[in-house]
C-alpha positions in Angstrom: -154.7 -15.8 65.1 -153.8 -19.5 64.9 -156.6 -21.9 65.9 -155.5 -24.1 68.8 -155.8 -27.9 68.2 -153.4 -30.7 69.1 -150.4 -31.2 66.9 -151.5 -34.7 66.1 -154.9 -33.5 65.0 -153.8 -30.7 62.8 -151.3 -33.0 61.0 -154.1 -35.6 60.8 -156.2 -33.1 59.0 -153.3 -32.3 56.7 -153.0 -36.0 55.9 -156.7 -36.1 55.0 -156.3 -33.0 52.8 -153.4 -34.8 51.1 -155.6 -37.9 50.5 -158.4 -35.7 49.2 -156.0 -34.0 46.8 -154.7 -37.4 45.7 -158.3 -38.6 44.9 -159.0 -35.3 43.2 -156.2 -35.7 40.7 -156.8 -39.5 40.4 -160.2 -38.5 39.2 -158.7 -36.0 36.8 -156.3 -38.7 35.5 -159.2 -40.9 34.5 -160.1 -38.9 31.5 -156.5 -38.1 30.4 -155.5 -41.8 30.4 -158.8 -43.1 29.0 -158.8 -40.4 26.2 -157.3 -42.6 23.5 -159.8 -45.4 24.2 -162.8 -43.0 24.5 -161.7 -41.2 21.3 -161.6 -44.5 19.4 -165.1 -45.5 20.7 -166.7 -42.2 20.1 -164.7 -41.0 17.0 -163.1 -37.9 18.5 -160.3 -36.1 16.7 -157.7 -33.8 18.3 -159.9 -30.7 18.4 -162.8 -32.6 20.1 -160.3 -34.2 22.5 -159.0 -30.7 23.4 -162.5 -29.5 24.1 -163.3 -32.5 26.3 -160.1 -32.1 28.2 -160.8 -28.4 28.7 -164.4 -28.9 29.8 -163.6 -29.7 33.4 -161.9 -26.3 33.8 -164.9 -24.3 32.6 -166.9 -25.0 35.8 -163.8 -25.5 38.0 -162.5 -22.0 37.1 -166.0 -20.4 37.3 -166.5 -21.8 40.8 -163.2 -20.5 42.3 -164.4 -17.1 43.4 -167.7 -18.1 44.9 -166.2 -21.2 46.6 -163.5 -18.9 48.2 -166.3 -16.7 49.5 -168.1 -19.8 50.9 -164.9 -21.1 52.5 -164.5 -17.8 54.4 -168.1 -18.1 55.8 -169.3 -21.7 56.0 -168.5 -24.7 58.1 -165.6 -26.3 56.2 -166.2 -29.7 57.6 -169.5 -30.0 55.8 -168.7 -27.8 52.8 -165.6 -29.9 51.9 -167.5 -33.2 52.6 -170.5 -32.3 50.4 -168.4 -31.2 47.4 -166.1 -34.2 47.8 -169.2 -36.5 47.5 -170.4 -34.5 44.5 -167.2 -34.9 42.5 -166.8 -38.5 43.3 -170.3 -39.3 42.2 -169.9 -37.4 39.0 -166.7 -39.2 38.2 -168.3 -42.6 38.8 -171.3 -41.7 36.6 -169.0 -40.9 33.7 -168.9 -44.6 33.0 -172.5 -44.3 31.6 -171.6 -41.5 29.2 -172.2 -42.2 25.5 -171.7 -38.8 23.8 -169.5 -35.7 23.9 -172.4 -33.7 25.5 -172.8 -36.1 28.4 -169.1 -36.4 29.0 -168.7 -32.6 29.0 -171.6 -32.2 31.4 -170.2 -34.7 33.9 -166.7 -33.3 33.7 -168.2 -29.9 34.5 -169.9 -31.4 37.5 -166.6 -32.9 38.6 -165.2 -29.4 38.3 -167.9 -27.9 40.6 -167.1 -30.5 43.3 -163.3 -30.3 43.1 -163.4 -26.5 43.3 -163.2 -26.7 47.1 -159.9 -28.5 47.4 -157.4 -25.5 47.1 -159.4 -22.8 48.7 -160.6 -25.0 51.6 -157.1 -26.6 52.1 -155.3 -23.2 52.1 -157.8 -21.7 54.5 -157.4 -24.7 56.9 -153.6 -24.7 56.8 -153.4 -20.9 57.5 -155.7 -21.4 60.5 -153.6 -24.2 62.1 -150.0 -23.1 61.2 -148.0 -20.0 61.8 -146.5 -18.2 58.7 -143.0 -19.6 59.1 -144.5 -23.2 59.3 -146.9 -23.0 56.3 -144.6 -23.9 53.4 -144.4 -27.6 54.4 -148.1 -28.3 55.2 -149.2 -26.3 52.2 -146.8 -28.1 49.8 -147.6 -31.4 51.5 -151.4 -31.3 51.2 -151.3 -30.1 47.6 -148.7 -32.7 46.7 -151.4 -35.2 47.0 -152.6 -33.9 43.7 -149.4 -35.0 41.9 -149.3 -38.2 43.9 -152.8 -38.9 42.5 -151.4 -38.6 39.0 -148.3 -40.6 39.8 -150.3 -43.5 41.3 -153.5 -43.0 39.3 -152.0 -42.8 35.8 -150.7 -46.4 35.8 -153.6 -47.6 38.0 -156.2 -46.2 35.6 -154.3 -47.6 32.6 -154.4 -51.1 34.2 -158.1 -50.8 35.1 -158.9 -49.7 31.5 -157.1 -52.7 30.1 -158.6 -55.1 32.7 -162.2 -53.8 32.8 -162.6 -51.2 30.1 -162.9 -47.4 30.4 -166.5 -47.4 31.6 -166.0 -49.8 34.5 -162.8 -47.9 35.4 -164.9 -44.8 36.0 -167.3 -46.7 38.2 -164.5 -48.2 40.4 -162.5 -45.0 40.8 -165.4 -42.6 41.4 -167.7 -44.6 43.7 -164.9 -46.1 45.9 -163.6 -42.7 46.7 -166.7 -42.0 48.9 -165.0 -44.0 51.7 -162.8 -41.0 52.4 -165.8 -39.3 54.0 -165.7 -41.6 57.0 -162.3 -40.5 58.5 -162.9 -36.8 57.5 -166.2 -36.6 59.5 -164.5 -38.3 62.5 -161.3 -36.2 62.6 -162.3 -32.7 61.5 -163.7 -30.7 64.5 -167.5 -30.8 64.6 -169.2 -27.5 64.2 -165.8 -25.9 63.5 -165.8 -22.8 61.3 -162.9 -20.6 60.2 -165.1 -17.5 59.6 -163.6 -15.6 62.5 -160.0 -16.7 62.5 -159.0 -13.0 62.2 -161.0 -9.7 62.0 -161.6 -8.2 58.7 -158.9 -5.5 58.3 -159.9 -1.9 57.7 -158.5 -0.9 54.3 -156.9 2.5 54.1 -156.4 4.5 51.0 -152.7 3.8 51.2 -153.1 0.1 51.5 -155.8 -0.6 48.9 -153.6 -0.1 45.8 -150.9 -2.4 47.2 -153.5 -5.1 48.0 -154.8 -4.9 44.4 -151.3 -5.1 43.0 -150.4 -8.2 45.1 -153.6 -10.0 44.1 -153.1 -9.1 40.5 -149.5 -10.4 40.4 -150.5 -13.6 42.2 -153.3 -14.2 39.8 -151.2 -13.5 36.7 -148.4 -15.7 38.0 -150.7 -18.5 38.9 -152.4 -18.3 35.5 -149.0 -18.9 33.9 -148.2 -21.8 36.3 -151.6 -23.3 35.6 -151.1 -23.2 31.8 -147.9 -25.1 32.1 -149.1 -27.6 34.7 -152.4 -28.4 33.0 -150.6 -29.1 29.8 -148.8 -31.9 31.5 -152.0 -33.1 33.2 -154.1 -33.2 30.1 -151.8 -33.9 27.1 -148.8 -35.9 28.4 -150.5 -39.4 28.4 -151.9 -38.8 24.9 -148.5 -37.5 23.7 -146.8 -40.7 24.9 -149.3 -42.8 23.0 -149.6 -40.8 19.8 -146.0 -39.6 19.4 -143.9 -42.0 21.3 -146.1 -44.9 20.2 -146.4 -46.4 23.7 -149.2 -48.7 24.8 -151.8 -47.2 27.2 -150.3 -49.2 30.1 -146.7 -48.2 29.3 -147.7 -44.6 28.7 -149.4 -44.6 32.1 -146.2 -45.9 33.7 -144.0 -43.3 31.9 -146.3 -40.4 32.8 -146.5 -41.4 36.4 -142.8 -40.7 37.1 -142.8 -37.0 36.1 -146.1 -36.6 38.2 -144.4 -38.3 41.1 -141.4 -36.1 41.0 -143.6 -33.0 40.7 -145.5 -34.2 43.8 -142.3 -34.9 45.9 -140.9 -31.5 45.0 -144.0 -29.7 46.3 -143.5 -30.2 50.0 -139.7 -30.2 49.5 -139.7 -26.7 48.0 -142.0 -25.5 50.7 -139.8 -27.0 53.4 -136.7 -25.5 51.9 -138.4 -22.1 51.9 -139.4 -22.6 55.6 -135.8 -23.5 56.5 -134.3 -20.5 54.7 -136.7 -18.1 56.6 -136.0 -19.7 60.0 -132.3 -19.4 59.3 -132.6 -15.7 58.8 -133.4 -15.2 55.1 -135.9 -12.5 54.2 -139.3 -14.1 53.6 -139.8 -12.4 50.2 -136.4 -13.4 48.9 -136.7 -17.0 50.1 -140.1 -17.6 48.6 -139.5 -15.9 45.3 -136.0 -17.4 45.1 -137.5 -20.9 45.3 -140.0 -19.9 42.6 -137.1 -18.8 40.3 -135.3 -22.1 40.6 -138.5 -24.0 40.1 -139.8 -22.1 37.1 -136.5 -22.3 35.3 -136.7 -26.1 35.4 -139.6 -25.8 33.0 -137.1 -25.1 30.2 -136.4 -28.8 30.2 -139.8 -29.4 28.6 -138.4 -28.1 25.3 -135.8 -30.8 24.8 -138.2 -33.4 26.2 -140.3 -33.2 23.0 -137.4 -32.9 20.6 -135.1 -35.8 21.5 -135.7 -39.1 19.6 -135.1 -41.6 22.4 -138.1 -42.2 24.7 -136.0 -42.8 27.8 -134.1 -39.6 27.3 -137.3 -37.7 26.8 -138.6 -39.2 30.0 -135.5 -37.9 31.8 -136.2 -34.4 30.5 -139.9 -34.6 31.5 -138.8 -35.5 35.0 -136.5 -32.5 35.1 -139.3 -30.3 33.8 -141.5 -31.5 36.6 -139.2 -30.0 39.2 -141.4 -26.9 38.7 -143.2 -28.5 41.6 -140.7 -26.8 44.0 -142.7 -23.6 43.5 -146.0 -24.8 44.8 -145.7 -24.6 48.6 -144.0 -21.2 48.2 -146.7 -19.8 45.9 -149.3 -20.8 48.5 -147.2 -19.2 51.3 -146.9 -16.0 49.2 -150.6 -15.9 49.0 -151.0 -16.5 52.7 -148.5 -13.7 53.4 -150.3 -11.2 51.3 -154.0 -11.9 51.8 -156.1 -10.6 54.7 -156.7 -13.6 57.0 -160.5 -13.1 57.0 -160.5 -13.1 53.2 -157.9 -15.8 52.5 -160.5 -18.2 51.0 -161.7 -15.4 48.7 -158.2 -14.5 47.6 -157.4 -18.2 47.1 -160.5 -18.4 44.9 -159.3 -15.6 42.7 -155.8 -17.2 42.5 -157.2 -20.6 41.5 -159.7 -19.0 39.2 -156.8 -17.4 37.3 -154.8 -20.6 37.4 -157.6 -22.6 36.0 -158.2 -20.2 33.2 -154.8 -21.5 32.1 -156.4 -25.0 32.5 -159.2 -23.9 30.2 -156.9 -22.4 27.6 -154.0 -24.8 27.6 -155.7 -28.0 26.4 -157.7 -26.2 23.7 -154.8 -24.2 22.4 -152.5 -27.2 22.4 -155.2 -29.3 20.5 -155.5 -26.7 17.8 -151.8 -26.2 17.5 -151.5 -30.0 16.9 -154.1 -29.8 14.2 -152.4 -26.8 12.6 -148.8 -27.9 12.8 -149.0 -31.7 13.0 -146.7 -31.6 16.0 -146.9 -31.5 19.8 -143.7 -29.4 20.1 -145.2 -25.9 19.5 -147.8 -26.4 22.1 -145.2 -27.6 24.7 -142.9 -24.7 23.8 -145.7 -22.1 24.3 -146.3 -23.6 27.7 -142.7 -22.9 28.7 -142.8 -19.3 27.5 -146.0 -18.7 29.5 -144.5 -20.2 32.6 -141.5 -17.9 32.4 -143.8 -14.9 32.0 -145.3 -16.0 35.3 -141.9 -15.7 37.0 -141.7 -12.1 36.0 -145.2 -11.5 37.5 -144.1 -12.8 40.9 -141.0 -10.7 41.0 -142.2 -7.5 39.4 -145.9 -7.2 40.3 -146.1 -9.0 43.7 -144.6 -6.8 46.4 -143.0 -7.6 49.7 -144.6 -10.4 51.8 -146.3 -8.5 54.5 -149.6 -9.7 56.0 -152.4 -7.4 55.0 -153.4 -6.8 58.7 -150.0 -5.1 59.2 -150.4 -3.1 56.0 -153.6 -1.6 57.4 -152.2 -0.6 60.7 
């Protein structure tokens, strides 16, 4: 069942979800870009930098399953607004931090707040759009995350140089609270998605298949998350430490791959929608787009091996076309999950993806310490990503809504 609202209103909500995702990843970019300056001030080495970069994902990943449960049951207007305010305040307060312990605690608090963005956004899109229309809005709202990195990385770098890293956190975190004004005006008052569809009765025949689909989605998204969060957390530091760029120039260089990733997200979802509407089987269309996207990740290997920084940037941009997969991964989830438990399934998926976010920064940091090079860590991320492609093709079955499976 699709919730009836005006077309202008549902796209207005998607635009606000896009903006929230942009702010979400702008807040994440603050630490990655400020890391060289913070490390100098507080005397952090690669291992401690890896732990700090990972700390956000400890709470973010742990919150995914409970936040998915809440998204299925609570009023998303207020749930999303409350958690948005929490993460923005925590980001702003980071400017007061003077030790690793305080930094880790505040990043974990940011992770608690930001846990709503994917489960809540996926639930809202599935409620307002039919299955053949979901690729574009899913990719579009989530592309705000990459736009946040593309815009935020050079912006944060400039703010650090102009005001210092502490004031940068104040400005970015506290100013984001203005987003709450249009959200509370546009999102329907008292609106809840709890009863978008009835809870399906699970038969003995359907239960193993549901478990298999959820397992495959979680495994595949873990692999995607490992790759993506390597780029989020280590790319700016790599450009400073290995390519010897200034913080400002590293921010500008990193913004282009993030921008391309973000543009590819709605584009890949839209292409998948078009293929389905033109007669392609939904499973082949979505998984085919995943294949094209994941294979682009191979470009990360030459990116860290070529000597010329401009050539390396070209390869980083090509490797960022992995973003073509995102809208289709979300549509795959929406096509497999019971509608009344979509938030819960999304929570499991994002929990698995952010376990990759927990592991990737730490593993990369220790590989740098052990080998003296960033290349092994980047190569491992590519191998993990390709393993995720196998999960989507082999473990995840045909895209058939769970309600029909139970009939």
